[in-house]
C-alpha positions as CSV (number, residue, x, y, z in Angstrom):
1,M,33.6,-51.2,40.8
2,N,34.6,-52.9,44.0
3,D,37.5,-55.3,43.3
4,K,38.1,-56.5,46.8
5,F,35.6,-59.4,46.5
6,Q,35.5,-62.2,43.9
7,D,31.8,-62.0,43.3
8,I,29.4,-61.9,40.4
9,C,29.8,-58.1,40.0
10,L,33.2,-58.7,38.3
11,T,31.5,-60.1,35.2
12,C,28.2,-58.1,35.3
13,N,27.5,-55.7,32.4
14,N,25.7,-53.4,34.8
15,S,28.6,-53.0,37.3
16,R,29.4,-49.4,36.3
17,D,26.0,-48.1,37.2
18,C,25.2,-50.5,40.0
19,I,23.8,-49.0,43.2
20,Q,24.5,-52.2,45.2
21,L,28.3,-51.7,44.9
22,V,28.3,-48.4,46.8
23,D,28.2,-49.8,50.4
24,N,29.0,-53.4,49.6
25,Q,30.6,-55.1,52.6
26,Q,30.3,-58.7,51.5
27,P,30.6,-60.6,48.2
28,V,27.5,-60.4,46.0
29,L,26.3,-64.0,45.2
30,H,22.9,-63.2,43.9
31,C,21.5,-60.1,42.2
32,E,18.3,-59.5,40.2
33,L,20.1,-57.0,38.0
34,F,22.9,-59.3,37.1
35,D,23.6,-59.5,33.4
36,D,26.6,-61.2,31.8
37,Y,25.2,-61.7,28.3
38,I,27.7,-61.5,25.5
39,P,26.2,-61.6,22.0
40,E,27.6,-64.2,19.7
41,P,29.6,-62.9,16.8
42,A,27.7,-62.7,13.5
43,I,28.5,-65.4,11.1
44,I,29.1,-64.1,7.6
45,E,28.9,-66.7,4.8
46,I,31.0,-66.0,1.7
47,N,29.5,-67.3,-1.5
48,T,32.2,-69.4,-3.1
49,Y,29.9,-70.8,-5.8
50,E,31.3,-70.4,-9.3
51,S,29.1,-70.8,-12.4
52,K,29.8,-73.9,-14.4
53,T,29.4,-72.0,-17.6
54,N,32.2,-70.0,-19.1
55,K,31.8,-66.3,-18.1
56,N,33.4,-65.2,-21.3
57,D,30.8,-66.8,-23.5
58,I,28.8,-64.1,-25.3
59,G,25.9,-66.3,-26.0
60,C,25.2,-67.3,-22.3
61,G,21.8,-65.5,-22.4
62,I,19.9,-63.7,-19.7
63,G,17.3,-64.9,-17.3
64,L,17.4,-68.5,-16.3
65,C,20.0,-69.3,-19.0
66,Q,22.8,-67.6,-17.0
67,N,23.2,-70.4,-14.5
68,C,21.5,-73.3,-16.2
69,E,23.6,-76.5,-16.4
70,K,22.3,-77.1,-20.0
71,N,23.4,-73.7,-21.2
72,N,26.0,-75.0,-23.6
73,D,23.6,-77.4,-25.4
74,C,20.4,-75.3,-25.3
75,I,18.8,-73.8,-28.4
76,Y,17.0,-71.0,-26.4
77,T,20.1,-69.3,-24.8
78,N,20.3,-66.6,-27.5
79,T,16.7,-65.6,-27.3
80,E,16.3,-61.8,-27.1
81,G,14.8,-60.7,-23.8
82,G,16.0,-63.9,-22.0
83,I,14.2,-67.0,-20.9
84,W,12.2,-66.7,-17.6
85,Q,10.3,-70.0,-17.7
86,C,11.8,-73.2,-19.0
87,E,11.0,-76.9,-18.5
88,E,14.6,-77.9,-19.3
89,Y,16.1,-75.6,-16.6
90,L,18.6,-77.3,-14.3
């Protein structure tokens, strides 16, 4: 890369393979191959949600009952096979 000029080639992603830099006598101010794109870092969300029910409860059930707010008061939580549809689910 040609560092003698302060031109757009200094920040171009294609500068290592650029053919215009070979005999460049003046600063490059415009180039159709210019690319200075830097992808944004990925945002990773960490789930900090904790269930409102006690995880040590044996009778917390399976299916919808695992995270239902009415789990402690519900008569269906100990149903074998779990509850998968419930009008009382919150």
